[in-house]
C-alpha positions in Angstrom: -115.8 -71.7 116.6 -114.9 -72.9 113.2 -112.6 -75.8 112.4 -110.2 -73.4 110.8 -109.9 -71.4 114.0 -109.2 -74.6 116.0 -106.6 -75.6 113.4 -104.9 -72.2 113.6 -104.7 -72.4 117.4 -103.3 -75.9 117.3 -100.8 -75.0 114.6 -99.6 -72.0 116.6 -99.3 -74.1 119.7 -97.2 -76.7 117.9 -95.1 -74.0 116.3 -94.3 -72.2 119.6 -93.6 -75.4 121.5 -91.2 -76.5 118.8 -89.5 -73.1 118.9 -89.2 -73.2 122.7 -87.7 -76.6 122.7 -85.2 -75.6 120.0 -84.0 -72.5 121.9 -80.3 -73.2 122.6 -79.8 -70.2 124.9 -81.6 -68.0 127.4 -81.5 -65.1 124.9 -83.1 -67.2 122.1 -85.8 -68.4 124.6 -86.6 -64.9 125.6 -87.1 -64.0 121.9 -89.7 -66.7 121.6 -91.3 -65.5 124.8 -91.7 -62.0 123.5 -93.0 -63.3 120.1 -95.6 -65.3 121.9 -96.5 -63.5 125.2 -95.1 -60.0 124.7 -97.4 -56.9 124.3 -97.6 -57.6 120.6 -97.1 -61.3 120.8 -99.3 -63.7 118.9 -100.9 -65.4 121.9 -101.5 -61.9 123.4 -103.2 -60.8 120.3 -105.5 -63.8 120.4 -106.4 -63.0 124.0 -107.3 -59.4 123.0 -109.8 -60.7 120.5 -111.8 -62.2 123.4 -113.4 -58.9 124.3 -115.1 -58.5 120.9 -116.7 -62.0 120.9 -120.2 -62.8 121.9 -120.7 -64.9 125.0 -121.3 -68.0 122.9 -118.2 -67.5 120.8 -116.1 -66.6 124.0 -117.3 -69.9 125.6 -116.3 -71.8 122.4 -112.9 -70.2 121.7 -111.9 -69.2 125.3 -110.7 -72.7 126.5 -108.4 -73.2 123.5 -106.8 -69.8 123.7 -106.3 -69.9 127.5 -104.9 -73.5 127.1 -102.5 -72.2 124.5 -101.2 -69.5 126.8 -100.8 -71.9 129.7 -99.0 -74.5 127.6 -96.6 -71.9 126.2 -96.0 -70.3 129.6 -95.2 -73.7 131.2 -93.0 -74.8 128.3 -91.0 -71.5 128.6 -90.5 -72.0 132.4 -89.4 -75.6 132.0 -87.0 -74.7 129.2 -85.6 -71.8 131.2 -84.9 -73.9 134.2 -83.2 -76.5 132.0 -80.9 -73.9 130.3 -80.0 -72.3 133.7 -79.0 -75.7 135.1 -76.9 -76.4 132.0 -75.2 -73.0 132.4 -74.6 -73.6 136.1 -73.1 -77.0 135.5 -70.8 -75.6 132.9 -69.7 -72.8 135.2 -69.1 -75.2 138.1 -67.1 -77.5 135.8 -64.9 -74.6 134.6 -64.4 -73.3 138.2 -63.4 -76.6 139.7 -60.5 -76.5 142.1 -58.0 -79.3 142.7 -57.9 -79.4 146.5 -54.8 -81.7 146.4 -52.7 -78.8 145.1 -50.7 -76.7 147.7 -52.3 -73.4 148.6 -50.8 -70.4 146.8 -51.3 -68.1 149.7 -51.4 -68.4 153.5 -54.6 -69.5 155.1 -56.9 -66.5 155.7 -58.7 -67.7 158.9 -58.2 -65.9 162.2 -58.9 -66.7 165.8 -62.3 -65.3 167.0 -62.3 -62.7 169.8 -64.4 -65.0 172.0 -62.0 -67.9 171.6 -59.0 -65.5 172.2 -60.5 -64.1 175.4 -61.4 -67.6 176.7 -57.7 -68.6 176.2 -56.6 -65.5 177.9 -58.9 -66.2 180.9 -57.7 -69.8 181.2 -54.0 -68.6 181.1 -54.5 -65.9 183.7 -56.5 -68.0 186.2 -54.4 -71.1 185.7 -51.5 -69.0 187.1 -53.7 -68.2 190.1 -54.4 -71.9 190.7 -57.9 -72.1 189.2 -59.1 -75.1 187.1 -61.5 -74.8 184.2 -64.9 -76.6 184.6 -67.7 -77.0 182.2 -71.3 -78.4 182.3 -74.4 -79.0 180.2 -76.0 -76.1 178.4 -79.5 -77.7 178.8 -80.0 -77.5 182.5 -82.6 -78.4 185.1 -84.6 -75.7 186.7 -83.1 -76.7 190.0 -79.5 -76.3 189.0 -80.1 -73.1 187.1 -82.3 -71.5 189.7 -83.4 -73.5 192.8 -79.9 -74.4 194.1 -78.8 -70.8 193.6 -81.4 -69.5 196.0 -83.8 -68.4 193.3 -87.1 -70.2 194.1 -90.1 -70.3 191.7 -91.7 -67.1 193.0 -88.5 -65.1 193.1 -88.6 -61.9 191.1 -85.0 -62.4 189.9 -86.3 -65.1 187.5 -88.0 -62.4 185.5 -84.6 -60.8 184.8 -83.3 -63.8 183.0 -85.7 -64.1 180.1 -85.4 -67.8 180.2 -85.8 -70.3 177.3 -87.8 -73.2 178.7 -87.5 -76.6 176.9 -89.9 -79.6 176.6 -89.3 -82.2 179.3 -87.3 -85.0 177.7 -87.7 -88.7 178.4 -85.5 -89.8 181.4 -83.4 -92.1 179.2 -82.3 -89.0 177.2 -80.9 -87.3 180.3 -78.3 -89.7 181.5 -75.1 -88.1 180.0 -73.6 -84.7 180.6 -70.6 -82.9 179.2 -67.4 -83.8 181.0 -65.3 -81.2 182.7 -62.7 -79.7 180.3 -59.9 -79.6 182.9 -59.6 -83.4 183.1 -59.7 -83.5 186.9 -63.0 -82.0 188.3 -66.0 -84.3 188.1 -69.6 -83.3 187.4 -72.4 -85.5 188.5 -74.7 -87.2 185.9 -77.9 -85.5 185.0 -80.1 -88.0 186.9 -78.2 -87.7 190.2 -79.9 -86.9 193.5 -80.2 -83.2 192.9 -81.5 -83.6 189.3 -85.1 -83.0 190.3 -88.1 -83.6 188.1 -88.2 -80.0 187.1 -88.5 -78.2 183.8 -85.5 -78.0 181.5 -84.0 -74.7 180.4 -81.2 -73.4 178.3 -78.9 -72.1 181.1 -79.1 -68.4 181.7 -75.7 -68.3 183.3 -72.8 -70.7 183.9 -73.6 -70.7 187.7 -75.0 -74.3 187.4 -71.4 -75.4 186.8 -70.6 -74.1 190.2 -73.4 -76.1 191.8 -72.4 -79.3 190.0 -68.7 -78.8 190.9 -69.6 -78.4 194.6 -71.8 -81.4 194.6 -69.1 -83.6 193.0 -65.9 -82.3 194.6 -64.7 -81.7 198.2 -63.4 -78.3 199.0 -61.1 -76.5 198.6 -62.4 -75.5 195.2 -61.0 -72.9 192.8 -62.6 -72.9 189.3 -63.6 -70.7 186.4 -66.6 -71.8 184.2 -66.6 -70.2 180.8 -69.2 -71.1 178.2 -72.3 -70.3 176.2 -75.5 -69.0 177.9 -78.9 -68.1 176.6 -81.5 -65.4 177.2 -84.3 -64.0 175.1 -82.8 -60.6 174.3 -81.3 -59.0 171.2 -79.9 -55.6 170.4 -76.5 -53.9 169.9 -75.2 -55.1 173.2 -77.3 -58.3 173.8 -77.8 -61.5 171.8 -80.0 -64.6 172.5 -76.8 -66.6 172.9 -73.7 -65.1 174.5 -70.6 -66.2 176.4 -70.0 -65.8 180.1 -67.3 -66.7 182.6 -67.9 -67.3 186.3 -65.4 -67.9 189.0 -65.8 -69.8 192.3 -63.6 -70.2 195.4 -64.7 -72.4 198.3 -62.3 -72.7 201.3 -62.0 -71.9 204.9 -61.6 -68.3 206.0 -62.4 -66.7 202.7 -63.2 -63.0 202.8 -64.1 -60.1 200.5 -60.5 -59.1 200.6 -59.6 -62.3 198.8 -62.3 -61.5 196.2 -61.0 -58.0 195.5 -57.4 -59.1 195.2 -58.3 -61.9 192.8 -60.4 -59.5 190.6 -57.8 -56.8 190.7 -55.0 -59.3 189.7 -57.2 -60.7 186.9 -58.1 -57.4 185.4 -54.5 -56.1 185.5 -53.3 -59.2 183.7 -56.2 -59.2 181.2 -56.0 -55.5 180.2 -52.2 -55.6 180.5 -52.1 -52.4 182.5 -50.9 -51.7 186.0 -53.1 -48.6 186.6 -56.3 -50.7 186.9 -58.4 -49.2 189.7 -61.5 -51.1 191.1 -64.6 -49.9 192.9 -67.0 -52.3 194.6 -70.6 -51.1 195.0 -73.1 -52.8 197.1 -75.6 -54.7 195.0 -78.0 -57.7 195.2 -77.8 -61.2 193.7 -79.8 -64.1 195.2 -76.8 -66.4 195.3 -74.3 -64.1 197.0 -74.4 -62.2 200.3 -73.0 -59.6 200.5 -73.0 -58.8 196.8 -71.0 -56.2 194.9 -71.0 -54.7 191.4 -67.4 -54.2 190.3 -66.5 -51.0 188.4 -63.2 -50.4 186.7 -61.7 -47.0 186.1 -61.2 -45.7 182.6 -59.5 -42.7 180.8 -60.5 -40.8 177.7 -58.0 -41.2 174.9 -58.8 -39.6 171.5 -62.4 -39.4 172.4 -62.8 -43.0 173.4 -62.9 -44.7 176.8 -59.8 -46.8 177.5 -59.6 -49.1 180.6 -57.1 -47.8 183.1 -56.9 -44.6 185.2 -59.8 -43.1 187.1 -61.4 -40.4 185.0 -64.6 -42.3 185.0 -66.1 -45.7 186.1 -67.5 -48.5 184.1 -69.2 -51.6 185.4 -67.5 -54.8 184.3 -68.8 -57.7 186.4 -70.9 -58.8 189.4 -69.5 -60.6 192.5 -70.0 -61.5 196.1 -69.6 -64.0 198.9 -71.4 -67.3 198.2 -74.7 -67.3 200.0 -74.8 -69.8 202.9 -78.0 -71.3 201.4 -76.2 -72.1 198.2 -73.3 -73.7 200.1 -75.9 -75.7 202.2 -77.8 -76.8 199.0 -74.6 -78.4 197.8 -74.2 -80.5 201.0 -71.5 -78.4 202.6 -71.6 -76.8 206.1 -71.7 -72.9 205.6 -70.3 -72.6 209.2 -67.1 -74.4 208.1 -66.8 -73.3 204.4 -67.0 -69.9 202.9 -66.4 -68.7 199.4 -66.7 -66.0 196.7 -68.1 -66.0 193.2 -68.0 -63.6 190.3 -69.2 -63.5 186.7 -69.0 -61.4 183.6 -69.7 -61.6 179.9 -66.8 -62.8 177.8 -68.2 -60.9 174.7 -68.3 -57.7 176.8 -64.7 -58.3 178.0 -63.6 -58.6 174.3 -65.5 -55.4 173.4 -63.8 -53.4 176.2 -60.3 -54.7 175.5 -60.3 -54.5 171.7 -62.4 -51.4 171.2 -65.5 -53.1 169.7 -68.8 -51.2 170.0 -71.3 -53.6 168.6 -71.9 -57.2 169.7 -73.8 -58.4 166.6 -70.6 -58.7 164.3 -69.3 -61.3 166.8 -71.8 -63.7 165.1 -71.6 -62.5 161.5 -68.6 -64.6 160.4 -67.1 -61.6 158.5 -63.3 -62.2 158.3 -62.8 -58.6 157.3 -64.1 -57.5 160.8 -61.7 -59.9 162.5 -58.7 -58.6 160.5 -59.7 -55.0 161.2 -59.2 -55.6 164.9 -55.8 -57.3 164.3 -56.6 -60.9 165.1 -54.6 -63.6 163.4 -54.6 -67.4 163.3 -51.6 -68.0 165.4 -52.2 -65.7 168.4 -51.5 -67.8 171.5 -51.9 -66.0 174.9 -49.1 -66.3 177.4 -48.4 -64.5 180.6 -44.7 -64.1 179.6 -45.4 -62.8 176.1 -48.7 -60.9 176.8 -52.1 -62.4 176.8 -53.5 -59.9 174.3 -53.3 -60.0 170.5 -50.7 -57.6 168.9 -52.0 -54.1 168.2 
């Protein structure tokens, strides 16, 4: 490699680096890139000469030419990043908003269907004398399964697709979420029944029933709405979903009380008097006897609408609280009886408001909310109607 060749390569490198640094816009920079690295670019032409060189010449000239290409490529990338950042800063500066100024238009936010339905449930059941209870979403295996008559070998566990957690240090398990009703108490996580068992993300809100019975003397009437978790995802299932469960513990409770409660609730929730229920025998480990509850529906404009009896649709599960569950909570099942029920809040919203896919519930798309008529100021009341306006 001659000194002249080395000098030419160095001069070209200096020239291109100066041109790159002097580029004041992305368009100018791209013109330099094409001049250097395009199909007919000067660096590209040098690279093409490598094929005609002898091995000795290639070994002598190759490092300088490849070094030139690498230096130019890196300089272009650095300059491009700088120019893009300058353009972004200028754009952000020109689009700045003074957040102290009053809004020109009403706020666009709306209530979410899940929040709306939770408020509707609280309003309806409050009128029936129920309190609202809540509990931890990270539960012990005992509260989530064992106390509910679901031992380790029980096949029902396979139905829950449970998320198991790493066992935390004991100092991290002292506090629990307080009850939202301000009256019911829930025991701390390290109480007598908080066994040294694995931790799980609760698969249902039934553990709230257990904690309520452990901490409060009957009679008990509660609903327990909240988030629950199972490893499942499709158009009608998500790994996190919302569930509400109800519990009544008192003396002389029968299936008749259960059916009346559910019928009254569903008539108020769907705001129709022609609600017809059908209870089918079923099986749940924590209730005996157990019943699936179907509600009648009619076909209106090709869609199923709750009300009437043209067909049947399952809406929730229910039953009389199993004596073993009552005994696990320190109560005498010979003296105290009760019923429990549970259903998905997301499913209730889908049925009431005509939604056919669960996934948009979690997309945060305000257009979807507006499509179904939700607004920011909808407050459910029994006198004015618990549902949102059509």
